[in-house]
C-alpha positions in Angstrom: 136.2 183.9 -36.6 135.1 183.5 -32.9 134.9 179.7 -33.5 138.5 179.6 -34.8 139.8 181.6 -31.9 137.9 179.5 -29.4 139.2 176.2 -31.0 142.8 177.5 -30.7 142.3 178.6 -27.1 140.7 175.2 -26.2 143.6 173.2 -27.7 146.2 175.6 -26.1 144.5 175.5 -22.7 144.0 171.7 -22.4 147.7 171.0 -22.2 147.8 173.3 -19.0 144.5 171.8 -17.8 146.1 168.4 -17.9 148.8 169.6 -15.6 146.3 171.2 -13.3 144.5 167.9 -13.1 147.7 165.9 -12.5 148.5 168.2 -9.6 145.1 167.5 -8.1 145.6 163.8 -8.4 148.9 164.0 -6.3 151.5 164.5 -9.1 154.5 166.7 -8.8 152.9 169.2 -11.1 154.6 172.5 -12.0 154.8 174.0 -8.4 158.2 172.6 -7.4 159.6 173.1 -10.8 158.6 176.8 -11.0 160.0 177.4 -7.4 163.3 175.8 -8.6 163.4 177.9 -11.7 162.8 181.0 -9.7 165.4 180.1 -7.0 167.9 179.6 -10.0 167.1 182.8 -11.5 167.3 184.5 -8.1 170.8 183.1 -7.6 171.8 184.5 -10.9 170.5 187.9 -10.0 172.4 187.8 -6.7 175.6 186.8 -8.4 175.1 189.5 -11.1 174.7 192.2 -8.3 178.1 191.1 -6.9 180.0 190.7 -10.3 178.5 193.3 -12.8 180.3 196.5 -13.3 178.4 199.9 -13.3 178.3 199.6 -17.2 176.0 196.6 -16.7 173.7 198.4 -14.3 170.8 198.6 -16.8 171.0 194.8 -17.7 171.1 194.1 -13.8 167.9 196.2 -13.3 166.1 194.5 -16.3 167.1 191.1 -14.8 165.9 192.0 -11.3 162.5 193.4 -12.6 162.1 190.4 -14.9 162.9 187.7 -12.3 162.3 189.0 -8.9 159.2 191.2 -9.7 157.3 190.2 -12.7 158.0 186.5 -12.9 157.8 186.3 -9.1 154.3 188.0 -9.2 153.1 185.4 -11.7 154.4 182.5 -9.6 152.5 183.8 -6.6 149.4 184.4 -8.8 149.6 180.7 -9.9 149.9 179.5 -6.3 147.0 181.5 -5.2 145.0 180.3 -8.1 145.7 176.8 -7.1 144.5 177.5 -3.5 141.3 179.0 -5.0 140.6 175.9 -7.0 141.2 173.6 -4.1 138.9 175.9 -1.9 136.1 175.8 -4.5 136.5 171.9 -4.7 136.1 171.7 -1.0 132.9 173.8 -1.4 131.6 171.6 -4.0 132.3 168.5 -1.8 130.8 170.0 1.4 128.6 173.2 1.3 129.4 174.8 4.6 129.9 178.5 5.6 133.5 177.9 6.6 134.2 176.5 3.1 132.4 179.4 1.4 134.3 181.9 3.5 137.5 180.2 2.6 136.7 180.3 -1.1 135.8 183.9 -1.0 139.1 184.8 0.8 141.1 182.7 -1.7 139.5 184.6 -4.6 140.6 187.9 -3.1 144.1 186.6 -2.6 144.4 185.6 -6.2 143.0 188.9 -7.4 145.5 190.8 -5.3 148.4 189.3 -7.3 146.7 189.6 -10.6 146.0 193.3 -10.0 149.6 193.8 -9.1 150.7 192.2 -12.4 148.5 194.6 -14.3 151.3 197.2 -13.8 153.3 195.2 -16.3 150.5 194.2 -18.8 152.7 192.9 -21.7 154.0 189.7 -23.1 151.9 186.5 -23.0 148.9 188.1 -21.1 148.6 190.3 -24.2 149.6 188.3 -27.3 148.1 185.0 -26.1 145.0 187.0 -24.8 145.5 185.3 -21.5 144.6 188.7 -19.6 141.3 188.7 -21.5 140.7 185.1 -20.4 141.2 185.9 -16.7 139.8 189.4 -16.4 137.2 190.2 -19.0 134.8 192.8 -17.7 131.9 193.3 -17.9 130.1 190.0 -18.6 126.6 189.2 -19.6 124.8 188.3 -16.2 121.7 187.4 -18.1 123.4 185.0 -20.5 125.1 183.4 -17.4 121.8 183.0 -15.5 120.2 181.4 -18.6 122.9 178.9 -18.9 122.7 178.0 -15.1 118.9 177.6 -15.5 119.2 175.1 -18.2 121.6 172.6 -16.7 123.3 171.6 -13.5 126.2 169.8 -15.2 128.8 171.4 -17.4 131.8 170.2 -19.4 135.0 172.3 -19.7 134.6 172.1 -23.3 131.3 173.8 -23.2 132.4 176.6 -21.0 135.4 177.3 -23.0 133.3 177.5 -26.2 131.5 180.4 -24.5 132.5 184.0 -24.6 135.7 184.2 -22.5 134.1 186.7 -20.1 132.0 183.8 -18.8 134.9 181.9 -17.6 137.2 184.3 -15.6 137.7 185.9 -12.3 134.6 188.1 -12.5 132.1 185.2 -13.1 133.6 183.5 -10.1 133.1 186.7 -8.1 129.5 186.9 -9.1 128.9 183.2 -8.3 130.6 183.4 -4.9 129.2 186.8 -3.8 126.0 187.1 -5.8 124.8 190.2 -7.4 124.8 193.7 -5.5 121.1 194.1 -5.1 120.8 192.5 -1.8 123.3 194.2 0.4 126.2 192.3 -1.2 125.3 189.2 1.0 124.7 185.8 -0.6 123.7 183.3 2.0 124.8 179.7 1.8 121.3 178.5 1.1 121.1 180.5 -2.0 123.8 178.5 -3.8 122.3 176.1 -6.3 123.9 172.9 -7.6 124.4 174.4 -11.1 126.2 177.5 -9.7 128.6 175.4 -7.7 129.2 173.0 -10.7 129.9 176.0 -12.9 132.1 177.6 -10.2 134.3 174.5 -10.0 134.9 174.3 -13.8 135.7 178.0 -13.9 138.1 177.7 -11.1 140.0 175.1 -13.1 140.0 177.3 -16.2 141.4 180.2 -14.0 144.1 177.9 -12.6 145.0 176.6 -16.2 145.3 180.2 -17.4 147.6 181.4 -14.6 149.8 178.3 -15.1 150.0 179.1 -18.8 151.1 182.6 -18.1 153.7 181.4 -15.6 154.9 178.8 -17.9 155.2 181.1 -20.9 157.4 183.3 -18.6 159.6 180.7 -17.0 159.6 177.6 -19.2 160.6 177.0 -22.9 157.0 175.8 -23.8 155.6 176.9 -27.0 158.4 179.3 -27.8 162.2 179.0 -28.4 163.0 180.6 -25.0 161.0 181.5 -21.8 159.7 185.1 -22.1 161.7 186.2 -19.1 164.9 185.2 -21.1 163.8 187.2 -24.1 163.0 190.0 -21.8 166.5 190.0 -20.3 168.8 189.1 -23.2 168.9 192.3 -25.1 172.6 193.1 -25.1 172.8 196.9 -26.0 171.9 199.8 -23.8 169.9 201.4 -26.6 167.4 198.6 -26.7 167.6 197.9 -22.9 166.4 201.3 -22.1 163.6 200.9 -24.6 162.5 197.8 -22.6 162.3 200.1 -19.5 160.5 202.8 -21.4 158.0 200.1 -22.5 157.6 199.1 -18.7 157.1 202.7 -17.5 154.6 203.3 -20.3 152.6 200.3 -19.2 152.7 201.7 -15.6 151.5 205.0 -16.9 148.6 203.4 -19.0 147.5 201.6 -15.9 147.4 204.8 -13.7 145.5 206.6 -16.4 142.9 203.8 -16.7 142.5 203.8 -12.8 141.8 207.6 -12.9 139.7 207.9 -16.1 137.9 204.6 -16.1 137.9 202.9 -12.8 137.0 206.0 -10.7 135.9 208.8 -12.9 133.3 206.9 -15.0 131.2 205.4 -12.1 131.6 208.8 -10.1 130.3 210.8 -13.1 129.6 214.6 -12.8 127.0 214.3 -10.0 125.3 211.8 -7.6 122.2 211.5 -9.8 124.5 210.3 -12.8 126.7 208.0 -10.7 126.7 204.5 -12.0 127.7 201.6 -9.8 127.3 199.1 -12.6 130.6 200.5 -14.1 132.6 199.4 -11.1 134.9 196.5 -11.5 134.7 194.0 -8.7 131.6 195.5 -7.2 129.9 192.1 -6.3 132.7 191.5 -3.7 133.2 195.1 -2.7 136.8 194.4 -3.4 137.5 197.4 -5.8 139.4 199.7 -3.5 141.7 196.8 -2.5 142.5 196.0 -6.1 143.2 199.6 -6.9 145.7 199.8 -4.1 147.3 196.5 -5.4 147.5 198.2 -8.8 149.7 200.9 -7.2 151.6 198.3 -5.2 152.6 196.6 -8.7 153.7 200.1 -10.0 155.7 200.6 -6.8 157.4 197.2 -7.1 158.6 198.0 -10.6 159.8 201.3 -9.5 161.8 200.2 -6.4 162.7 196.7 -7.6 161.4 195.1 -4.4 158.7 192.5 -4.2 157.8 190.7 -1.0 161.0 189.9 0.8 163.0 190.1 -2.3 164.9 193.3 -2.9 167.0 194.5 -5.8 167.9 197.4 -8.0 164.9 199.5 -9.2 164.2 202.4 -11.5 164.5 204.6 -8.5 168.2 204.2 -8.4 168.6 205.6 -11.9 166.1 208.4 -11.4 168.1 209.4 -8.3 171.5 209.3 -10.2 170.4 210.7 -13.5 167.1 212.5 -12.9 166.5 216.1 -11.8 167.4 217.1 -8.3 165.0 215.2 -5.8 163.1 213.4 -8.5 163.5 210.0 -7.0 162.0 211.1 -3.8 159.1 213.0 -5.6 158.1 209.9 -7.5 158.3 207.6 -4.3 156.3 210.2 -2.2 153.7 210.5 -5.1 153.2 206.8 -5.2 152.9 206.3 -1.5 150.6 209.4 -1.3 148.3 207.9 -4.1 148.2 204.6 -2.2 147.0 206.5 1.0 144.5 208.6 -0.8 142.8 205.5 -2.5 142.8 203.8 0.9 141.0 206.8 2.5 138.0 206.5 0.0 136.4 203.7 2.1 136.7 200.1 3.3 134.8 196.8 3.1 131.9 198.2 5.1 132.0 201.3 2.8 132.9 200.1 -0.7 133.3 202.1 -3.7 129.8 201.4 -4.9 128.2 203.1 -1.9 130.9 205.9 -1.7 129.9 207.3 -5.1 126.6 208.2 -3.7 128.1 209.7 -0.5 128.9 213.4 -0.5 132.2 212.9 1.5 132.9 209.8 -0.4 132.7 211.7 -3.7 135.1 214.3 -2.4 137.6 211.5 -1.5 137.2 209.8 -4.9 137.8 213.0 -6.6 141.0 213.5 -4.5 142.2 210.0 -5.6 141.6 210.9 -9.3 143.6 214.1 -8.9 146.4 212.1 -7.0 146.5 209.5 -9.9 146.7 212.3 -12.5 149.6 213.7 -10.6 151.2 210.4 -10.4 150.8 210.0 -14.2 152.4 213.3 -14.9 155.2 212.6 -12.5 156.0 209.2 -14.1 156.0 210.8 -17.5 158.2 213.8 -16.8 160.6 212.2 -14.1 160.8 208.6 -15.3 159.6 207.9 -18.8 161.7 210.6 -20.4 164.8 209.4 -18.7 164.5 206.0 -20.4 163.5 207.3 -23.7 166.9 206.5 -25.3 165.3 204.1 -27.8 161.8 205.5 -28.2 160.9 205.6 -31.9 164.6 205.2 -32.8 165.5 208.7 -31.6 168.4 209.0 -29.2 167.2 211.3 -26.4 170.1 213.6 -26.0 168.3 215.5 -23.2 168.4 212.4 -21.0 171.6 212.3 -18.6 171.1 208.6 -18.5 171.2 208.0 -22.3 174.3 210.3 -22.6 176.2 207.7 -20.5 175.9 204.9 -23.0 178.0 204.1 -26.0 175.1 203.4 -28.3 176.2 201.1 -31.1 174.2 203.2 -33.5 175.5 206.7 -33.9 173.3 209.8 -33.7 173.6 210.4 -37.4 172.0 207.1 -38.3 169.5 207.3 -35.5 168.2 210.6 -37.0 168.2 209.3 -40.4 164.6 210.1 -40.9 165.8 213.7 -41.1 168.9 213.0 -43.2 167.1 211.3 -46.2 164.3 213.1 -47.9 161.1 211.1 -48.2 157.8 212.1 -49.6 155.2 211.7 -46.7 153.2 209.3 -48.9 156.2 207.0 -48.7 155.7 206.5 -44.9 153.5 203.5 -44.1 150.3 204.1 -42.2 148.0 201.6 -40.5 145.7 201.6 -43.5 148.5 200.4 -45.7 148.3 197.0 -44.0 145.4 195.0 -45.3 144.4 191.2 -45.3 147.6 189.4 -45.6 146.0 186.9 -48.1 145.7 189.8 -50.6 149.5 189.8 -51.0 151.6 187.4 -53.1 152.8 184.3 -51.3 156.4 183.3 -51.6 157.1 180.1 -49.8 155.9 180.8 -46.3 155.7 184.6 -46.3 153.5 187.2 -48.0 155.0 190.1 -49.9 154.0 193.2 -51.8 155.5 196.5 -52.9 153.6 199.7 -51.8 155.5 201.9 -54.3 154.4 199.9 -57.3 157.7 197.9 -57.9 156.2 194.4 -57.2 158.0 192.9 -60.2 161.5 193.6 -58.9 160.5 192.6 -55.4 159.3 189.2 -56.5 162.5 188.8 -58.6 164.5 189.3 -55.4 162.2 187.1 -53.3 162.6 184.2 -55.8 166.4 184.6 -56.5 168.4 181.7 -55.2 171.4 183.8 -54.6 169.7 186.7 -52.8 169.7 190.3 -53.5 168.8 193.7 -51.9 165.1 194.4 -51.9 163.8 197.6 -53.7 162.2 200.4 -51.6 158.6 199.9 -50.9 158.8 196.2 -50.2 156.7 194.9 -47.4 157.3 191.3 -46.0 154.9 189.6 -43.5 155.3 186.2 -42.1 152.5 186.8 -39.5 149.5 189.2 -39.6 151.0 190.9 -36.4 154.6 191.5 -37.7 155.9 193.3 -40.8 159.2 194.8 -42.3 159.2 197.7 -44.8 162.1 198.7 -47.0 162.5 202.5 -46.7 164.4 204.9 -49.1 168.1 203.9 -49.5 170.2 205.6 -46.8 167.2 206.0 -44.4 168.9 203.7 -41.8 172.2 201.9 -42.8 172.2 199.8 -39.7 169.1 198.0 -40.7 169.7 198.1 -44.5 166.8 200.6 -44.5 164.2 198.2 -43.1 161.6 199.4 -40.7 160.2 196.9 -38.4 156.4 196.9 -37.2 154.5 195.2 -34.4 150.7 195.3 -35.4 147.4 194.5 -33.9 145.0 193.3 -36.7 141.3 193.1 -36.1 138.1 193.1 -38.2 138.2 196.8 -37.8 141.5 197.2 -39.5 145.1 197.4 -38.3 146.6 199.3 -35.4 150.4 200.0 -35.2 151.6 199.0 -31.8 155.2 199.9 -32.5 157.6 200.7 -35.3 161.2 201.5 -35.7 164.5 199.8 -36.2 166.6 198.4 -33.4 164.0 198.9 -30.7 161.0 196.9 -31.9 160.0 193.6 -30.3 157.6 191.1 -31.5 154.7 189.4 -29.6 157.0 186.8 -28.2 159.3 189.5 -26.6 162.1 189.0 -29.2 164.0 191.9 -30.7 163.2 192.2 -34.4 166.6 193.7 -35.3 168.6 191.2 -33.1 167.1 188.3 -35.1 167.1 189.7 -38.6 170.6 191.1 -38.3 171.8 187.4 -38.2 170.9 186.9 -41.8 173.8 186.6 -44.2 174.4 189.8 -46.2 173.0 188.5 -49.6 169.7 187.8 -47.9 169.1 191.5 -46.9 167.9 190.8 -43.3 165.3 188.3 -44.3 165.0 185.2 -42.3 164.5 181.7 -43.8 165.9 178.4 -43.5 169.6 178.7 -44.2 169.8 182.4 -44.0 171.6 182.4 -40.7 168.8 183.5 -38.4 167.4 181.5 -35.4 164.8 179.0 -36.5 161.1 180.0 -36.2 159.2 178.2 -33.3 156.2 178.0 -35.7 155.7 175.0 -38.1 154.6 175.6 -41.7 151.0 174.5 -40.8 150.9 176.9 -37.9 152.0 179.7 -40.1 149.4 179.0 -42.8 146.7 178.8 -40.1 147.6 182.2 -38.7 147.7 183.7 -42.0 144.4 182.2 -43.0 142.9 183.5 -39.8 143.9 187.0 -40.3 140.8 188.9 -38.9 141.0 191.6 -41.6 140.2 189.1 -44.4 136.7 189.0 -45.7 135.6 185.4 -45.4 132.2 185.9 -47.1 133.9 185.8 -50.5 
């Protein structure tokens, strides 16, 4: 299975590597194009701010966050990755202290924008596994050292065939700074030819990956629309607020990870149990800077401001619709957390030394408590405000949600309570199995969990179309599904429930489920697409049914189904 994934990543990556090499040879590359795209989008946002009415305020907020914060961060990341690649190439050409210092500084600059982007860890970085390619941690130092000892010349194909943790930011960090056993100082004379050769290839892989992320966001490459377009184009307030709920939830997950994993785990319960090997970016001593950049990413999403670009942020809605003083409390908590993390130490006193220092441990614990306060504040003051679409329940307690004329009335939104269903008729993660176990009809797989497969197949094979019976499950991809609930469960979706899944060898995880608020891995709203189908096709999308065409060809669909990680290939 790892071989199949690796081959896919190599093929997918080489296209972007070709662009990276073209830029290096003096071509126009993607830089000017992306700048032009971003400038065009910025003009659209500016025009929207002048022309949109108050009823369009949520759409204007989503547009600003999509273009001026998230996409702009990825543009900066890609530019800094290119500067890093150039600095490494200079070090390869001429091994001087000045070139080494430059490469180290460029690594930190690229990391700054990556760690800011972790505040919105969604979209291509997740479903194309680009985040894992860039930032896998930890990696096997012994395996890397063995590879370096066996050769001083490497091909990009060879490195891409290795575990992805051996070709990202942290391998570059280790090669540039050395291990942390000799005072975090790796002198120039310790660099071997094999290390520099490997470093140069990895710098190209990192640059290719950042370009792929940026291109997925701002270019129609690989999918029908750029991700930023899919992110912004949801037209009803119900789904728009769910987009914002998803963003705030990503912010909260990052803050929780910072407290519970990045700080609490290496700190442990006592100095004797403190473990510096659990600290990310410990080789460079850059951990505290990266944690601050994590908070800066959260702050940008909350305020809507990034760099010199300003625009509407979540703070405006919290100020207008939240509890008294809520917006100021959130802002103050964010800024206080930034200061408390900064107070832990500095480049001369990095986190890996402060976990053994009595005063340092006190400061780290204070930062953990501040992060937990921030998490609670975001949950109570921000997340609940945007929960209009969470799990298909209209949050009547949210003053913001109450302002909207939601297309789905409250009665249908609460249809789970209006139609009696046995709890055994509600799908669980264990109900999703190897997609190849189900009957194939044309390009999709189908079954009926309630034992009525005969009628389900009759409908699926009907040339005239018909309503599917309850219990039907249809899957085109292992990561997406639609399930027919009891009649009357939700009239707006013809009683279909949509699922976003994460299949693995261990089984299936349900990422999200519901009706009008579920988005697939490409950032497309499931309901918006399937509702285009003509009535007789009961929300199913095939050629001629009225839906947008799938960006995937038949061969690609077959490959994705055949590579379902839940399937036993020993049979």
